[in-house]
C-alpha positions in Angstrom: 0.0 0.0 0.0 1.4 3.4 -1.0 0.4 6.5 1.1 0.6 9.8 -0.6 0.2 13.3 1.0 -1.2 15.4 -1.8 -4.5 16.2 -3.4 -6.2 18.8 -5.6 -6.4 22.0 -3.6 -8.5 25.0 -4.6 -7.9 28.3 -3.0 -10.9 30.7 -3.4 -9.6 34.3 -3.7 -10.9 37.8 -3.5 -14.1 37.6 -1.4 -15.2 41.2 -1.1 -18.4 41.4 1.0 -17.6 44.0 3.7 -20.1 43.1 6.4 -19.8 39.5 7.9 -23.3 39.6 9.1 -24.6 40.4 5.7 -22.4 37.7 4.2 -23.7 35.0 6.6 -27.3 35.8 5.7 -27.0 36.9 2.1 -27.4 35.1 -1.2 -24.9 37.5 -2.8 -22.6 36.0 -5.4 -19.7 37.8 -3.7 -19.7 35.3 -0.8 -17.5 33.0 -2.8 -15.7 34.5 -5.8 -15.4 32.8 -9.2 -12.5 30.4 -9.4 -10.0 30.2 -12.2 -11.2 27.8 -14.9 -8.0 25.7 -14.6 -8.6 25.0 -10.9 -12.3 24.3 -11.3 -11.6 21.9 -14.2 -8.9 20.1 -12.2 -11.2 19.8 -9.1 -14.2 18.7 -11.2 -12.1 16.0 -13.0 -10.7 14.7 -9.7 -14.2 14.6 -8.1 -15.6 12.7 -11.1 -12.8 10.2 -10.9 -12.5 9.7 -7.2 -15.8 10.9 -5.6 -13.9 13.1 -3.2 -12.0 16.5 -3.3 -10.3 18.6 -0.7 -10.5 22.5 -0.8 -8.6 24.9 1.3 -9.4 28.5 2.3 -13.1 28.1 1.5 -14.7 31.1 3.3 -13.4 34.6 3.5 -11.2 34.8 6.7 -13.4 37.3 8.6 -16.5 35.3 7.7 -14.8 32.1 8.8 -13.9 33.8 12.1 -17.6 34.4 12.7 -18.4 30.8 11.9 -15.8 29.7 14.4 -17.5 32.0 17.0 -20.8 30.4 16.2 -19.4 26.9 16.6 -17.9 27.8 20.0 -21.4 28.7 21.2 -22.6 25.2 20.5 -19.7 23.2 22.0 -21.6 22.7 25.3 -24.5 21.2 23.4 -22.5 18.3 22.0 -23.3 14.8 23.1 -21.7 11.3 22.6 -22.8 9.4 19.5 -24.8 6.2 19.8 -22.7 3.0 19.9 -23.7 1.8 16.4 -21.7 4.7 14.8 -18.4 4.0 13.1 -16.6 6.8 14.9 -15.1 6.2 18.4 -15.1 8.9 21.0 -16.7 11.6 18.8 -19.3 14.1 20.1 -21.8 16.1 18.1 -25.1 18.0 17.9 -27.5 19.1 15.2 -27.6 22.8 14.2 -30.7 24.8 13.8 -31.3 25.9 10.1 -31.7 29.5 11.3 -28.2 29.8 12.6 -25.6 31.8 10.7 -23.5 28.6 10.3 -26.3 26.7 8.6 -27.3 29.7 6.5 -23.7 30.1 5.3 -23.1 26.5 4.3 -26.5 26.3 2.6 -26.2 29.6 0.8 -26.7 30.1 -2.9 -23.0 30.9 -3.6 -21.9 27.6 -1.8 -24.6 25.8 -3.8 -23.4 27.2 -7.1 -19.8 26.3 -6.3 -20.7 22.7 -5.4 -22.8 22.4 -8.5 -19.8 23.3 -10.6 -17.4 21.0 -8.8 -19.8 18.0 -8.9 -21.1 18.7 -12.4 -24.7 18.5 -11.0 -27.0 21.4 -11.8 -29.7 19.7 -9.6 -27.5 19.7 -6.4 -29.1 21.7 -3.6 -29.0 21.9 0.2 -30.7 18.9 1.7 -33.3 18.8 4.4 -30.9 16.7 6.6 -29.8 19.0 9.4 -26.3 20.5 9.6 -24.2 18.8 12.3 -21.3 20.1 14.5 -18.9 17.3 15.4 -15.9 17.2 17.8 -13.0 14.8 17.8 -11.3 15.0 21.2 -8.1 13.2 22.2 -8.3 9.5 21.5 -11.2 9.7 19.0 -11.1 8.2 15.5 -13.3 6.9 12.7 -12.6 3.6 11.0 -12.6 2.8 7.3 -16.1 3.1 5.8 -18.1 4.4 2.8 -20.9 6.9 3.5 -24.3 5.4 3.2 -26.9 7.0 1.0 -29.6 9.0 2.6 -31.5 9.6 -0.6 -32.3 7.6 -3.7 -29.5 9.4 -5.5 -26.3 9.4 -3.4 -25.8 12.7 -1.7 -22.6 14.8 -1.4 -21.4 14.9 2.2 -19.5 18.2 3.0 -17.1 18.5 5.9 -15.9 22.0 6.9 -13.0 21.9 9.4 -13.6 24.7 11.9 -10.9 24.0 14.4 -8.0 21.6 14.3 -5.2 21.4 16.8 -4.9 17.6 16.7 -2.5 15.2 15.0 -5.1 12.9 13.3 -5.4 12.7 9.6 -8.2 12.2 7.2 -7.4 9.4 4.7 -9.1 7.8 1.7 -8.4 5.1 -0.8 -8.3 6.2 -4.5 -11.0 4.7 -6.7 -8.6 4.8 -9.6 -5.8 3.0 -7.6 -7.1 1.2 -4.5 -3.5 0.5 -3.3 -3.0 4.2 -2.9 -4.1 6.0 0.3 -4.3 9.8 0.3 -3.6 11.3 3.7 -4.4 14.9 4.7 -4.3 17.0 7.8 -7.4 19.1 7.3 -6.6 22.7 8.0 -9.3 25.1 9.5 -11.5 26.6 6.8 -11.0 23.6 4.5 -13.8 21.7 2.9 -13.9 18.0 2.0 -16.6 16.8 -0.4 -17.4 13.1 -0.4 -19.9 11.3 -2.5 -22.0 8.7 -0.6 -21.2 5.2 -1.6 -17.9 6.5 -3.0 -14.3 6.1 -1.7 -13.6 4.3 1.6 -12.2 6.8 4.1 -11.3 7.2 7.8 -10.0 9.6 10.4 -6.9 8.3 12.3 -6.8 8.3 16.1 -5.6 11.6 17.7 -3.1 11.7 20.5 -3.3 15.4 21.2 -5.5 18.4 20.6 -8.9 18.2 19.0 -10.8 18.9 15.8 -14.2 20.5 15.3 -16.1 20.1 12.0 -19.4 21.1 10.5 -21.0 18.4 8.3 -23.7 19.3 5.9 -25.4 17.4 3.0 -26.2 18.4 -0.5 -28.5 16.3 -2.7 -30.0 16.1 -6.1 -33.0 14.0 -5.0 -35.7 14.7 -2.4 -36.6 11.0 -1.9 -35.4 9.8 1.4 -34.2 6.3 2.3 -34.5 4.7 5.7 -31.0 5.8 6.6 -32.1 9.4 6.5 -34.4 8.7 9.5 -32.0 6.4 11.4 -29.3 9.0 11.2 -31.5 11.5 13.1 -30.9 9.3 16.1 -27.1 9.9 16.0 -26.7 11.2 19.5 -27.4 9.9 23.0 -30.1 11.9 24.6 
């Protein structure tokens, strides 16, 4: 097995909206500025081949700082996951759709960007709630493929909000299963994973912690049983 430490990286540039509060609640196209065609083509090709792509510096820094602040307000609400989940030691909570975090990740500019990268004009924010998840010391997530929540496999999106740990996110390439891609996901990075796509995991952390927001985009409104069972993710 070969392990490689590189992947397509897109770095959005030149976001210009001046007021973070407006940005978090706006559908303005200025939330995410247009990418160079070369970078978009490379990312689109990689996602089509591998069912996954990693993107750095996704939100404007001042906007991302506000999202971090919003996430900190929800840390105390996080609960352990039920034992049937593949992750070990992870905590989490669902986020109200009216929060700035949910509004930002489900905004029109983000939707347009994801449609371009996934080559799906029908892709839209799903009705599955946004989640905040925390990986403390000793937590991990074993190899798995994301299960489909809808009749057409959804795109699972992972925004890293904080990361002071030493764990890595790894996946096996569809085009070469003997190759494992390994990334330390930096804050303000976005990982897109197609359900039923590449096998991936999060290695065990020995220091620090990682906080992510997970949100789902779909091209199909028809739910599978997994949609409902995943609503029971956390111990009450």
